[in-house]
N, C-alpha and C positions, 0 to 999 in steps of 0.2 A: 447387502447393502447394512443389513442390520449392526453387522459385527463394526463398520467404519462409523455410523450410529455410536457405537456404544463407546465408540474412542472419541468420537465427537461433545459424548456428553460428560465422561469423564475426563477432558478440558477446561469445558465449561464450570464442571463441579470443583475443578483443583483451583480456580480463578478464582473460586468464590469464598475458599480458607484464607486467600492474601487480599482484608479488605483496608488495610493501611496503606498496602501494594498498591491499589487501583484508584483508593485518595489521592493521593499524592500524584497517580498518573493523573485525574483531574485535574488539579490542582496544576501540575508542568505546561498540560497542555491552553491551558486558561492564563496562565501568565504568558506563554510562551504571543498568543493571540495576542492580547494586551499590549507590550512590548513592540510587536510589529505595527500593530493598531494606533499605538501612540508616533510609533516613525514614523510613519508614512501621512499619517492627519498632520505632522508636524509640516512634512515637506509639503503637502498640500497646500498648507492654511487658506486663508481664505478661499482659496479656486475653489468653483465646482468642479473639476475635469482636468485632466491630463488626455490629450492628441483622445480624446473622446472617450478614455476611460476614469469615470468616474468614485469617486469613495468607496459611495456604496457597492458599486464594483469588485475593489479591492478589499471590502473588508466583507465580501463573502467570499471569496477566492478564498482568506485566511482561513474563516469560517468551516467550510466546507471542505478543505485540504488539511487545513492541521488536524479536525473531526477525524476526518476517514484516513488522516497516516496515526491516528491513536488507535482506529482500531481495529484497519487492518496492520496487524505486524508480525510478520513472519518472524518465528526464532530460525535464525540463519543458522545456529549451533547446534542443530536439530542430529544433524548428520554426524559432522565433526565432532561431537560428547562420546557419540556411541564410536567412534573408527579407532579416538583417546584412548577408552578406557577397555576396550576389546568388546567390549557387548553386542557391537553389530554381529560380530558370530551368533550369538544369541537370534537375535534379532530376524536373520535371515532364514534361522529354520518353522519359523512363524506362520503357519496356513492364514499369510493375508498378505497384499503387497504393503512394502515398508515405504514409499511414495505416494501408496494413500493412505497409510495410516499417518503421516507427516503431514500431507491436507486435509486430513482429519478433526484432527486433533488441532489445527491452525484453523480450521473453522468453526469446533467448541469456544476458544480463545476467545475468534471474531465477534462471535453470538453475544459473550460477556462482555465485550467492551463495547460493542454498539449500544448495550443496556446501561452500563456505567462508569461509561466514557464519552462515547460521540454524543449522547442527549441529552447530558448534562449540560456537557458543552453547548451543543445548539442551542438549549432553552436560554443560558446564560447568556450564549451572543446576542440571540433576536430580544431578549429583554433589557440587555446594557449598549447595542451598537445599530447603524442603520444597515444591516441586512436588509437584502432586497428578499424577494417573495420569488417564489418560481416563476419564469415564463406566462407557464398552462399547466392543467390538467396530462398533456401529453406529455412535452417538458420534462414535469414533475417524472411520469413514468418508466421515460427514457435515460433519466437520470438514476434513477436505481441500477435499471439496464447496465447503463455505461458503468456505475463505482462496481457493481460488483461484477463488470468486464475486467474492469482497472486490477481490482484485486486478483484479480488472476494472474493480468499480467506481472503484478508487483511478487505475488507468488512463483509464481514460473522464474523470475530472475533470482530472486533468493535459491531457487532449487536450484538453478543451475548453477550457481556458488556456488552454492555447497558441496555439487560432486566435484570437483575440484579436490576435494580433502583427499581424496583416495591417493594423492600424487604430491601434492605442499601437505608439507608438518605443521600447518599454521595457517589459516586462509583468515587474521585476524587485517590484515593487511589490505585483502582484497575485498571482504563486507567492509568495511572503510571507504574506500574506492567508490562500490557499489553506491556507500547513504550518501555520499555525496552525491553524488552524479544523479540521485532520486531525490533526493530534499532542493536541488539548485534547477534541474533540466525540466522538471515535472511542476514547476511550479509551483510548489508545494512552499518556497521559500520566499520568491522572489515571482508575480505575478507575470506569464509569460509574454504577457503585452507589453511590460518596460528590456525586455530584450530585442536584440541588435535584429533589423529583418535578417543580416545574412548568418547569423544562432539561428532563428526558431524558423528557417530555410533547412541546416542539418537537422533540427530536431525533428522534424517531419518525419528522418528515415532512423530513428532509432525508438523504441520502444518507451520513454521516459514522458512523454505528454500524452502518452495515453492514459499514463494512472488516474491523474489528477484533476489536470487542467480540463480533458476534451468533456468529463465532468460536468467542473464546474462552465463551460463555453453552450454544454446541453440547456441547464440547470439557468441560465440568463436567457437563455433565449436567443445566443450570438449564430445561429445557424439552421440553415433551412431544414427539411424535412426529410430531400437526399444527403444532405450533409451531416445529418448525424445516424441515418443507418450507417454510411458510411464509415464516418471513425466510427460507431459497435462495429462494420465488418474488420474495421481493420485491428481494432483491438481484438478482437477472436483469430485474428490471420498472427499476430504475436504470440499469442499464448499459443499456439499452436505450434509455432516454428521454435522454442523456446525451448517446450515441452520437451519437444522429440530430442533436440538437438541434447537437453538436460539429460533426458532416456538412456542414448549414446551412452553416454558416459558411462552415466550409474551403471550398464551392461559391464561396459570396457573397467570400472571402475574396479565389480566384483571378482573378477579375472585375476589382477591385480593384488586384489586385499589377504593382508597376510598379517594374522595376528600371532599374535605371543604373547604367552603365561597365560591370565583365569584366574 
């Protein structure tokens, strides 16, 4: 465990070396939020709610989804880069699990983003918009748990996509498709409250809803206690399923791997 913590610490300190980069990240997230905020404020006009969804609920969805999105940023090219330059052969000789190192470094980077991206954006939103408070102490605790599980779902999706790089020369298109699906189907760009009923019915059978929308629902108190626990259990199931499929591809990919040069 200590060796994984060392990698996480290294990733955290590595991010701190690029101060201008994370300042631009904060600015980018804030701009995205205020653009969406102004668009929906114009759509709402003088109305208080649309189909029972208030502007403050929409605002809260954007703050939490964009903030968590800035914090949870898996490196989709972590494995592909090492396959392209041949360094994967050296990585496989290390006395440490490569997938374990992947998640350790990403956790370190996410901890940095939590402090220097999510918190600043959250504070700015609280003081400038009508963001709602958590429904209660229990909702806040389960929101944190669900947000961490949502991160697990997002990471395992990225892990699964990266494993295809053993068979594909370039997975840029797959990563782009994955990003679009996550942004649209998770409620990050468009709250799932506004999606057609048939579409939300389909999304319940996908892992995307579990990334951002489930934590938002828990935060706002839209779910009963049994529903919250069920949603968290669904998140865990998706993490296990996606990781198992990714692990199978990882084992099969190592058998297929051929490295030339060096």
